[in-house]
C-alpha positions as CSV (number, residue, x, y, z in Angstrom):
1,M,28.8,12.4,37.7
2,V,27.1,15.1,35.6
3,I,23.9,16.8,36.8
4,K,22.2,19.3,34.5
5,K,19.1,21.4,34.8
6,Y,16.9,22.3,31.8
7,I,14.1,24.9,31.4
8,V,11.8,23.7,28.7
9,N,8.2,24.1,27.4
10,N,7.3,20.4,27.5
11,M,8.8,17.0,28.2
12,N,9.4,16.1,24.5
13,E,11.7,19.1,24.3
14,A,13.4,18.0,27.5
15,L,13.9,14.4,26.3
16,T,15.4,15.6,23.1
17,R,17.9,17.9,24.7
18,I,18.8,15.4,27.4
19,R,19.5,12.7,24.9
20,Y,21.5,15.0,22.7
21,E,23.6,16.6,25.5
22,L,24.0,13.8,28.1
23,G,23.4,10.7,26.0
24,K,21.0,7.8,25.9
25,D,21.8,6.6,29.4
26,A,20.9,9.9,31.2
27,I,18.1,9.7,33.8
28,I,15.6,12.3,34.8
29,I,15.8,13.2,38.5
30,S,13.0,15.7,38.9
31,Q,10.6,17.9,37.1
32,R,8.4,20.8,38.2
33,K,6.5,23.7,36.8
34,I,8.0,27.1,37.5
35,K,7.8,30.7,36.4
36,R,10.5,32.0,34.1
37,P,13.2,34.0,36.0
38,G,12.9,37.7,36.1
39,L,10.0,40.2,36.4
40,L,8.6,39.3,33.0
41,G,8.3,35.7,34.0
42,F,5.5,36.6,36.4
43,F,3.2,37.4,33.5
44,Q,4.2,34.5,31.2
45,K,3.0,30.9,31.0
46,K,4.8,28.5,33.4
47,V,7.6,26.3,32.0
48,I,9.0,23.0,33.2
49,E,12.3,22.7,35.1
50,V,13.8,19.2,34.4
51,T,16.9,17.9,36.2
52,A,18.8,15.1,34.6
53,A,22.0,13.3,35.4
54,I,24.6,10.9,33.8
55,D,27.4,8.9,35.5
56,N,30.4,9.2,33.2
57,S,33.0,7.8,35.6
58,N,33.4,4.5,33.8
59,K,32.0,4.7,30.2
60,E,33.1,1.3,29.1
61,E,31.4,-0.5,32.0
62,Q,28.4,1.7,31.6
63,E,27.9,0.8,27.9
64,E,27.6,-2.8,28.7
65,K,24.6,-2.2,31.0
66,K,21.0,-1.8,30.0
67,P,19.5,1.7,30.1
68,V,17.1,0.9,33.0
69,E,19.9,-0.6,35.1
70,N,22.1,2.4,34.4
71,G,19.3,4.8,35.4
72,I,18.7,3.0,38.7
73,D,22.4,3.0,39.6
74,I,22.8,6.7,38.8
75,L,19.8,7.5,40.9
76,K,21.1,5.5,43.9
77,K,24.5,7.2,43.7
78,I,22.9,10.6,43.6
79,V,20.6,9.9,46.5
80,E,23.5,8.5,48.6
81,K,25.8,11.4,47.8
82,N,23.4,14.1,48.4
83,R,22.0,12.6,51.6
84,E,25.6,12.8,53.0
85,E,26.1,16.4,51.9
86,S,22.8,18.0,52.5
87,N,19.3,17.1,53.4
88,T,18.1,20.4,52.0
89,N,19.2,19.9,48.5
90,E,16.2,20.8,46.4
91,K,16.5,18.0,43.9
92,L,16.6,15.2,46.5
93,S,14.0,16.8,48.8
94,Y,11.7,16.7,45.9
95,L,12.0,12.9,45.9
96,K,11.2,12.8,49.6
97,D,8.1,15.0,49.9
98,D,4.5,14.0,50.4
99,N,4.0,13.3,46.7
100,Q,6.7,10.6,46.7
101,D,4.4,8.0,45.1
102,D,3.4,10.2,42.2
103,I,6.9,11.3,41.6
104,Y,8.1,7.7,41.6
105,K,5.5,6.8,39.0
106,E,6.5,9.7,36.8
107,L,10.1,8.7,37.2
108,Q,9.3,5.2,36.0
109,E,7.4,6.5,33.0
110,M,10.3,8.7,32.0
111,K,12.7,5.8,32.3
112,S,10.3,3.7,30.1
113,M,10.2,6.5,27.5
114,M,14.0,6.7,27.5
115,N,14.3,2.9,27.0
116,K,11.9,3.0,24.1
117,I,14.0,5.7,22.4
118,V,17.2,3.6,23.0
119,S,15.5,0.4,21.8
120,N,14.3,2.1,18.6
121,S,17.7,3.7,17.9
122,S,19.4,0.3,18.3
123,G,17.1,-1.3,15.6
124,E,15.1,-3.5,18.0
125,K,11.5,-4.1,16.9
126,E,8.5,-4.9,19.0
127,E,7.4,-8.6,18.8
128,K,4.3,-8.9,16.6
129,D,1.1,-10.6,17.8
130,P,1.1,-14.2,16.3
131,L,-2.6,-13.7,15.6
132,K,-1.9,-10.6,13.6
133,I,0.9,-12.4,11.7
134,K,-1.6,-15.1,10.8
135,L,-4.1,-12.6,9.4
136,E,-1.3,-10.8,7.4
137,K,-0.3,-14.2,5.9
138,A,-3.9,-14.6,4.8
139,D,-3.5,-11.5,2.7
140,L,-6.2,-9.5,4.4
141,S,-6.2,-5.8,4.0
142,D,-4.7,-3.6,6.8
143,S,-8.0,-2.0,7.6
144,I,-9.7,-5.4,8.0
145,I,-6.9,-6.7,10.2
146,K,-7.2,-3.7,12.5
147,S,-10.9,-4.1,12.8
148,L,-10.6,-7.9,13.5
149,M,-7.9,-7.3,16.2
150,N,-10.0,-4.7,17.9
151,K,-13.0,-7.1,18.0
152,V,-10.7,-9.9,19.3
153,N,-9.2,-7.7,22.0
154,N,-12.7,-6.7,23.3
155,M,-13.8,-10.4,23.7
156,E,-13.7,-12.4,26.9
157,D,-10.3,-13.5,28.0
158,D,-11.3,-17.1,28.6
159,I,-11.9,-17.7,24.9
160,D,-9.1,-19.1,22.7
161,S,-7.6,-16.5,20.4
162,I,-8.3,-18.6,17.3
163,E,-11.9,-19.0,18.3
164,K,-12.2,-15.3,18.9
165,V,-10.9,-14.4,15.4
166,K,-13.2,-17.0,13.9
167,E,-16.2,-15.3,15.5
168,A,-14.9,-11.9,14.4
169,L,-14.5,-13.2,10.8
170,K,-18.0,-14.7,10.7
171,D,-19.4,-11.3,11.6
172,E,-17.8,-9.8,8.6
173,I,-19.0,-12.4,6.1
174,H,-22.5,-12.4,4.6
175,I,-24.0,-15.2,2.4
176,S,-26.6,-14.4,-0.2
177,N,-30.1,-15.9,0.0
178,S,-31.2,-14.5,-3.4
179,S,-33.6,-16.6,-5.5
180,T,-32.4,-18.3,-8.6
181,D,-35.7,-17.8,-10.3
182,G,-36.3,-15.0,-12.9
183,I,-33.7,-13.1,-14.8
184,I,-30.1,-13.2,-13.5
185,V,-27.4,-11.0,-14.9
186,L,-23.7,-11.4,-14.5
187,V,-21.4,-8.4,-14.8
188,G,-17.7,-7.8,-14.3
189,P,-14.4,-6.9,-15.9
190,T,-12.7,-9.0,-18.6
191,G,-10.7,-12.0,-17.7
192,V,-12.6,-13.0,-14.5
193,G,-14.4,-16.0,-16.0
194,K,-18.0,-14.7,-16.5
195,T,-18.8,-16.9,-19.4
196,T,-17.5,-20.1,-17.8
197,T,-19.3,-19.1,-14.6
198,I,-22.6,-18.6,-16.3
199,A,-22.2,-22.0,-18.0
200,K,-21.6,-23.6,-14.6
201,L,-24.6,-21.8,-13.1
202,A,-26.8,-22.9,-16.0
203,G,-25.6,-26.5,-15.6
204,S,-26.3,-26.5,-11.9
205,L,-29.8,-25.1,-12.3
206,A,-30.7,-27.2,-15.3
207,L,-29.0,-30.5,-14.7
208,V,-29.0,-30.7,-10.8
209,Q,-32.0,-28.6,-9.8
210,K,-34.0,-29.6,-13.0
211,K,-35.1,-26.0,-13.7
212,K,-36.1,-24.8,-17.1
213,V,-33.2,-22.5,-18.0
214,G,-32.4,-20.1,-20.9
215,L,-29.1,-18.5,-21.9
216,I,-28.6,-15.1,-23.4
217,T,-25.4,-13.4,-24.3
218,I,-24.6,-9.8,-25.2
219,D,-20.8,-10.5,-25.2
220,T,-20.4,-10.1,-29.0
221,Y,-17.1,-8.2,-28.7
222,R,-14.8,-11.0,-27.4
223,I,-13.6,-13.4,-30.0
224,G,-14.9,-16.9,-29.3
225,A,-17.2,-15.9,-26.4
226,V,-20.4,-16.6,-28.3
227,E,-19.2,-20.0,-29.6
228,Q,-17.9,-21.0,-26.2
229,L,-21.3,-20.4,-24.5
230,K,-23.2,-21.9,-27.5
231,T,-21.2,-25.1,-27.1
232,Y,-22.0,-25.3,-23.4
233,A,-25.7,-24.7,-24.2
234,D,-25.8,-27.4,-26.8
235,I,-24.2,-29.9,-24.5
236,M,-26.7,-29.2,-21.7
237,N,-29.6,-28.9,-24.2
238,I,-30.4,-25.3,-23.0
239,P,-32.0,-22.7,-25.4
240,F,-29.4,-20.0,-26.3
241,R,-29.8,-16.6,-27.9
242,V,-27.3,-13.9,-29.0
243,V,-28.4,-10.3,-28.5
244,F,-27.0,-7.3,-30.5
245,T,-29.7,-4.7,-30.0
246,Q,-32.4,-3.8,-27.5
247,K,-35.0,-5.3,-29.9
248,D,-33.1,-8.6,-29.9
249,M,-33.2,-8.5,-26.1
250,D,-36.9,-8.0,-26.0
251,E,-37.5,-10.9,-28.4
252,A,-35.1,-13.2,-26.5
253,L,-36.8,-12.5,-23.2
254,E,-40.3,-12.9,-24.7
255,S,-39.3,-16.3,-26.1
256,M,-38.1,-17.5,-22.7
257,K,-40.9,-15.9,-20.6
258,D,-42.1,-19.2,-19.3
259,F,-38.7,-20.4,-18.2
260,D,-37.8,-20.7,-14.5
261,T,-34.5,-18.9,-15.0
262,I,-33.0,-16.7,-17.7
263,L,-29.2,-16.2,-17.4
264,I,-27.6,-13.2,-19.2
265,D,-23.9,-13.0,-19.9
266,T,-22.6,-9.4,-20.5
267,T,-19.5,-8.0,-22.1
268,G,-16.5,-7.5,-19.9
269,R,-16.0,-3.8,-19.3
270,S,-13.2,-1.9,-17.7
271,S,-14.4,-0.3,-14.4
272,K,-12.4,2.8,-15.4
273,N,-14.4,3.3,-18.6
274,A,-17.4,5.2,-17.4
275,M,-19.0,5.4,-20.9
276,Q,-18.9,1.6,-21.4
277,I,-20.3,1.0,-17.9
278,S,-23.1,3.5,-18.7
279,E,-24.0,1.7,-21.9
280,L,-24.2,-1.5,-20.0
281,R,-26.4,0.1,-17.3
282,M,-28.9,1.3,-19.9
283,L,-29.3,-2.2,-21.2
284,I,-29.7,-3.7,-17.7
285,D,-32.2,-1.0,-16.7
286,K,-34.4,-2.2,-19.6
287,I,-34.2,-5.8,-18.5
288,Q,-35.7,-4.8,-15.2
289,T,-34.1,-7.3,-12.8
290,E,-32.7,-6.8,-9.3
291,N,-30.7,-10.1,-9.4
292,I,-27.4,-8.8,-10.6
293,H,-24.1,-10.5,-9.7
294,L,-20.7,-8.9,-9.8
295,V,-18.1,-11.5,-10.9
296,I,-14.6,-10.8,-9.6
297,S,-11.5,-13.0,-9.4
298,A,-10.0,-14.1,-6.1
299,A,-6.5,-13.7,-7.7
300,I,-7.0,-9.9,-8.1
301,K,-4.6,-7.5,-6.4
302,N,-6.0,-6.0,-3.3
303,K,-5.3,-2.5,-4.5
304,D,-7.5,-3.1,-7.6
305,I,-10.5,-4.4,-5.7
306,T,-11.9,-1.0,-4.7
307,T,-11.4,0.4,-8.2
308,I,-13.5,-2.5,-9.8
309,V,-16.2,-2.4,-7.1
310,E,-16.6,1.3,-7.3
311,G,-16.7,1.3,-11.1
312,Y,-19.5,-1.3,-11.1
313,K,-21.7,0.1,-8.3
314,I,-23.6,2.1,-10.9
315,L,-25.1,-1.1,-12.2
316,G,-26.7,-1.8,-8.8
317,F,-25.3,-5.3,-8.3
318,N,-26.7,-7.0,-5.2
319,N,-24.6,-10.2,-5.0
320,V,-20.9,-11.2,-5.6
321,I,-19.5,-14.2,-7.3
322,I,-15.8,-14.8,-6.6
323,T,-14.0,-16.9,-9.2
324,K,-10.6,-18.7,-9.6
325,L,-10.1,-19.7,-6.0
326,D,-8.0,-22.5,-7.4
327,E,-5.5,-19.9,-8.7
328,T,-4.5,-18.5,-5.3
329,T,-3.0,-20.0,-2.2
330,S,-4.3,-17.3,0.2
331,Y,-8.0,-16.6,0.6
332,G,-8.1,-13.3,2.4
333,S,-9.2,-11.7,-0.9
334,I,-12.6,-13.2,-0.3
335,L,-13.2,-11.0,2.7
336,N,-11.4,-8.0,1.1
337,I,-13.8,-8.2,-1.9
338,L,-16.9,-8.6,0.3
339,D,-15.8,-5.8,2.6
340,S,-15.3,-3.5,-0.4
341,A,-18.6,-4.5,-2.1
342,K,-20.8,-4.5,1.0
343,K,-22.8,-7.2,-0.7
344,P,-23.3,-10.9,0.2
345,L,-21.5,-13.8,-1.5
346,S,-23.6,-16.0,-3.8
347,Y,-21.1,-18.4,-5.4
348,V,-17.4,-19.2,-5.8
349,T,-15.7,-21.1,-8.6
350,I,-12.8,-23.5,-7.9
351,G,-11.9,-24.8,-11.4
352,Q,-12.9,-25.2,-15.0
353,S,-15.3,-28.2,-14.7
354,V,-18.9,-27.4,-15.7
355,P,-21.0,-27.4,-13.5
356,D,-19.1,-29.2,-10.7
357,D,-16.7,-26.3,-9.9
358,L,-19.4,-23.8,-8.9
359,K,-19.9,-23.9,-5.1
360,T,-21.8,-22.2,-2.4
361,L,-19.8,-21.8,0.8
362,S,-20.9,-21.4,4.4
363,K,-19.4,-18.8,6.8
364,E,-17.5,-21.6,8.6
365,E,-15.9,-22.9,5.3
366,I,-14.8,-19.4,4.3
367,V,-13.3,-18.7,7.7
368,N,-11.3,-22.0,7.6
369,L,-10.0,-21.1,4.1
370,I,-8.9,-17.6,5.2
371,L,-7.1,-19.0,8.3
372,G,-5.4,-21.7,6.3
373,E,-7.3,-24.6,8.1
374,D,-8.7,-25.8,4.8
375,N,-7.8,-25.7,1.1
376,I,-9.8,-25.6,-2.2
377,C,-7.5,-28.1,-3.9
């Protein structure tokens, strides 16, 4: 049996020294605040006197036991030994004073801390919450998972955990109620499917809702983009104009002023290129519409979402269209995008068919997708 006393400034220092000198199975017997020895100690801040012990009589047997069991055995032996020798021993009398309940509580806390240290050092990991694992598999961002778990933990205990997280998810999702009348502009980076999406939207409005629709494109940089949209317009018998200058835009809008809806496809711009985005902004400002949709792919990397959203905020988009849901197997990106954009969802696309693969989703449908209870394909 080894009993050792430490004079320390705080308990973290005590635990470090105890573990280093006596080993992981040592147990704290007592702790109290004292003045440092000597005359100068009277004028200094109080320190902590911590007494710890370790039973080294049979190391092989001891190593097979758990830290908590070892600590209890050591404590029993010390108590029995010192009771026989002296009832005035300071360490044991500390355990038997009027504050016995408080001391016992502190002792248990110290043992718990020691066990955590031992557990961490042996490579053991805390078991993860199954609900948190489910959210991680959905590819939700860490910040969203943390927010959802906090909301779930604050809900009534008599509600099923899945139902809790569904309610929490619904609170984070907002669906657009913007009108489809007037001028609608689609913006977004290259490769997200803006041209196909605007063709789907035109088909839905013209063929299904029987609206009078016009198509305008300013995407004259990308090879084949004009021909692609013109082909769609011809098939659906929708008026189509190509715009190169502001004058062309004024003329195109004037020719379609009596239409229910005018859809404008824009050139894909890198969100990192401030000059290109500014050029696009000047054109959109002259169009004078507040119905601007940011088109972004569900297959995008989470770390790129914020960059794209921040880059396009200058255009004042007020809705989000998420494309290519058929190209991913986890749908947490829907919520990641909406959370970053702070704008409602207007449409999603789930394939290449025009106009069938343009969809509006309810909150419930999105939640089921995120939690893996439903699939797009």
